[in-house]
Each structure stands twice: as structure tokens, then as C-alpha cells.
C-alpha positions as CSV (number, residue, x, y, z in Angstrom):
1,X,-30.5,-56.5,27.0
2,X,-31.4,-54.3,30.1
3,X,-28.9,-56.1,32.1
4,X,-25.8,-57.7,30.7
5,X,-22.8,-57.9,32.6
6,X,-22.7,-58.2,36.3
7,X,-19.1,-57.8,36.8
8,X,-17.0,-58.5,39.7
9,X,-16.8,-60.8,42.7
10,X,-18.8,-63.4,44.9
11,X,-19.1,-63.2,48.4
12,X,-16.8,-66.1,49.6
13,X,-17.4,-65.6,53.2
14,X,-19.5,-63.7,55.5
15,X,-16.8,-62.5,57.9
16,X,-15.7,-59.3,56.1
17,X,-17.8,-56.3,55.6
18,X,-18.4,-55.5,51.7
19,X,-20.0,-52.1,50.7
20,X,-22.9,-52.1,48.2
21,X,-22.4,-50.1,45.4
22,X,-24.8,-49.3,42.5
23,X,-23.7,-49.3,39.0
24,X,-24.2,-45.8,37.5
25,X,-24.6,-45.7,33.6
26,X,-23.5,-42.1,33.7
27,X,-20.1,-43.2,35.0
28,X,-19.9,-46.6,33.1
29,X,-20.2,-48.1,29.6
30,X,-20.8,-51.5,28.1
31,X,-19.3,-51.7,24.7
32,X,-18.3,-54.2,22.2
33,X,-16.4,-54.7,18.8
34,X,-16.4,-57.2,16.0
35,X,-14.5,-57.5,12.9
36,X,-16.6,-57.0,9.6
37,X,-15.5,-58.1,6.1
38,X,-12.1,-59.0,7.6
39,X,-11.0,-55.4,7.5
40,X,-13.4,-53.1,9.7
41,X,-13.9,-53.0,13.3
42,X,-17.4,-52.3,14.1
43,X,-18.1,-50.9,17.5
44,X,-21.3,-50.5,19.6
45,X,-22.5,-49.8,23.1
46,X,-25.6,-50.5,25.3
47,X,-27.2,-47.5,26.7
48,X,-29.5,-49.0,29.3
49,X,-28.0,-51.2,32.0
50,X,-27.8,-51.5,35.7
51,X,-26.2,-53.6,38.5
52,X,-24.7,-53.9,42.0
53,X,-21.3,-54.4,43.3
54,X,-20.4,-55.6,46.6
55,X,-16.8,-54.9,47.2
56,X,-14.2,-54.8,50.0
57,X,-10.8,-53.4,48.8
58,X,-9.1,-55.3,51.6
59,X,-10.7,-58.7,50.6
60,X,-11.7,-58.5,46.9
61,X,-12.2,-62.4,46.9
62,X,-15.3,-61.7,49.1
63,X,-16.8,-59.3,46.4
64,X,-19.6,-59.8,43.9
65,X,-21.0,-58.2,41.0
66,X,-24.4,-58.4,39.0
67,X,-25.1,-56.5,35.9
68,X,-28.2,-56.5,33.6
69,X,-28.0,-54.9,30.1
70,X,-31.1,-54.2,28.0
71,X,-30.4,-55.7,24.7
72,X,-32.7,-53.2,22.9
73,X,-30.6,-50.2,24.0
74,X,-27.9,-51.3,21.5
75,X,-26.3,-48.5,19.7
76,X,-23.9,-48.8,16.6
77,X,-24.5,-45.3,15.5
78,X,-26.6,-46.7,12.6
79,X,-30.3,-47.3,12.9
80,X,-30.4,-49.6,10.1
81,X,-27.5,-51.8,11.6
82,X,-29.0,-51.5,15.1
83,X,-32.4,-52.9,13.8
84,X,-30.5,-56.1,12.1
85,X,-28.5,-56.9,15.3
86,X,-31.7,-56.4,17.5
87,X,-33.6,-58.8,15.1
88,X,-34.1,-62.5,15.5
89,X,-31.3,-63.0,13.4
90,X,-29.0,-61.9,15.9
91,X,-29.7,-60.9,19.5
92,X,-33.5,-61.4,19.2
93,X,-34.4,-58.6,21.7
94,X,-38.1,-59.6,21.8
95,X,-37.4,-62.9,23.1
96,X,-34.1,-62.2,25.1
97,X,-34.7,-58.7,26.5
98,X,-31.6,-58.8,28.8
99,X,-28.0,-59.6,28.7
100,X,-26.8,-60.7,32.2
101,X,-23.6,-61.4,34.2
102,X,-23.5,-62.7,37.7
103,X,-20.2,-63.5,39.3
104,X,-19.5,-66.7,40.9
105,X,-16.1,-65.9,42.6
106,X,-12.9,-64.1,42.6
107,X,-9.5,-65.8,42.8
108,X,-6.0,-64.1,42.3
109,X,-7.8,-61.1,40.7
110,X,-9.6,-63.2,38.1
111,X,-13.4,-62.9,38.3
112,X,-15.4,-66.0,37.3
113,X,-19.2,-65.7,36.6
114,X,-22.3,-66.6,34.4
115,X,-22.8,-64.5,31.3
116,X,-26.1,-65.1,29.6
117,X,-26.7,-63.9,25.9
118,X,-29.5,-64.9,23.7
119,X,-30.9,-67.2,26.5
120,X,-27.6,-69.1,26.6
121,X,-25.4,-69.1,29.9
122,X,-21.6,-69.7,29.6
123,X,-18.9,-69.6,32.4
124,X,-16.4,-66.8,31.6
125,X,-13.4,-65.4,33.3
126,X,-11.6,-61.9,33.2
127,X,-9.2,-59.8,35.1
128,X,-10.6,-56.4,35.8
129,X,-8.3,-53.5,36.6
130,X,-9.4,-51.9,39.9
131,X,-9.2,-48.0,39.2
132,X,-9.8,-47.0,42.8
133,X,-12.3,-45.8,45.3
134,X,-12.8,-42.1,46.2
135,X,-15.3,-40.2,48.4
136,X,-17.0,-37.5,46.5
137,X,-18.9,-34.6,48.1
138,X,-22.6,-34.8,47.3
139,X,-22.3,-38.0,45.4
140,X,-20.9,-40.6,47.7
141,X,-18.2,-43.2,47.5
142,X,-17.3,-44.0,43.8
143,X,-15.6,-47.2,42.9
144,X,-14.0,-47.7,39.5
145,X,-13.1,-50.9,37.4
146,X,-12.3,-51.7,33.8
147,X,-12.0,-54.8,31.8
148,X,-11.9,-56.0,28.2
149,X,-12.4,-59.8,27.2
150,X,-13.4,-61.8,24.2
151,X,-16.4,-64.1,23.6
152,X,-17.4,-66.1,20.7
153,X,-20.9,-65.1,19.5
154,X,-21.7,-68.5,18.2
155,X,-21.1,-70.0,21.7
156,X,-24.1,-67.9,22.7
157,X,-26.3,-68.7,19.7
158,X,-25.7,-65.4,18.1
159,X,-25.4,-66.6,14.6
160,X,-26.5,-64.0,12.0
161,X,-27.8,-66.7,9.5
162,X,-28.8,-64.3,6.8
163,X,-25.6,-62.5,7.0
164,X,-23.7,-65.8,6.9
165,X,-24.6,-66.5,3.4
166,X,-21.5,-64.2,2.6
167,X,-18.5,-66.0,3.8
168,X,-16.3,-63.8,6.0
169,X,-18.8,-60.9,6.7
170,X,-18.6,-61.1,10.4
171,X,-16.0,-62.4,12.6
172,X,-17.0,-64.9,15.4
173,X,-14.8,-63.2,18.2
174,X,-16.4,-60.2,20.0
175,X,-14.4,-58.2,22.2
176,X,-16.3,-56.8,25.3
177,X,-15.2,-53.5,27.1
178,X,-16.6,-52.6,30.2
179,X,-15.9,-49.5,32.4
180,X,-17.6,-49.7,35.7
181,X,-18.3,-46.6,37.9
182,X,-20.3,-47.6,40.9
183,X,-21.6,-45.4,43.6
184,X,-22.4,-45.9,47.4
185,X,-24.6,-42.9,47.8
186,X,-24.2,-40.2,50.4
187,X,-26.5,-41.2,53.4
């Protein structure tokens, strides 16, 4: 799960000039939640990820985002649970070391792209909130985005068959929450 979500926009034309930003984990987060036993919301994050964002605020439809998350960097604040989710019963991080998102387009503020989890790729769409761009001394130009969207874990082959023996143990819907802080370093 080194690279999971590449989030934002595809270069629709070569006429506008986009700025290349590097996703910085120190300013970003890739998190998720799932309902357990029908009454608890279990949450987790991925600690190791990287990506690039080509972004032009004047023409966001010409933007592109690519994100790669290391699946073994999963952190749910419980080592036993982390090992279960990393196992071949769920994410199978040995066979599928990354989660990836590669955008394919942006239209009317909606990002489309290919999300790959557990070796399965599905087209998804989400609407990111643009938080702004700011020039910061000694850091560079910082761009911020945030989004939340839902996926069905079974659509990606993340079944958890051993846990499925108890009906209602885990919900199928996974809420994904991503905050992107991407930097164009000072030159």
C-alpha cells in the first residue's frame, strides 16, 4: 500500500501551464472508516504514501493527480487488527504492496480516475474541495485539497472470508477520507 490514491486531475490539453506539486505526507493524510458489528466505526490511516499533482487553478480540468499508498503502512491503532487487515484475508500486502489512484479527467469539479486495491482496478469519481494555494517562505508553493468518498470493499476483492463467518461483523462500505497538502519546492 505504498501508493494508493492519486487524486486530482488529468491533463486535458497541452495549452495551459500546470504546476507540478509533490504530495507531502507531513501535510496530508489517507484515512478510512468501516462499520464493525453494526455499531462501531473502526478507523485507520496509511502512513506511507507519495504522489504528484499537476494543477492549474485557472484550468482545473487540465490537472492530474497520481497517488501511491503502501498497504503495509496501515495503522488502526491496534497491532493485532493491523496484522489481520494486512493478511491475505483482506489486503494481502505481500501480493499487493500498493494501493493506487490515477486520475483520468476532471469535469465540473468532479475527478474521475482508476483506483486499484488488492489487484482490482475500478473507475471512481469524487468531488474534492479546493482549500487554496499559498506561497510559504522556505517551503514553496503549497496547494491543499480534501475529499471523502465511499467504496465497496467487496468490489475490490477485499472480502475477509475468515471474519465473514459471523454475519454483520463488517460492513461492505468503506468511507475514504483524503487530505492533500502538495508542495512545489522553492527553487
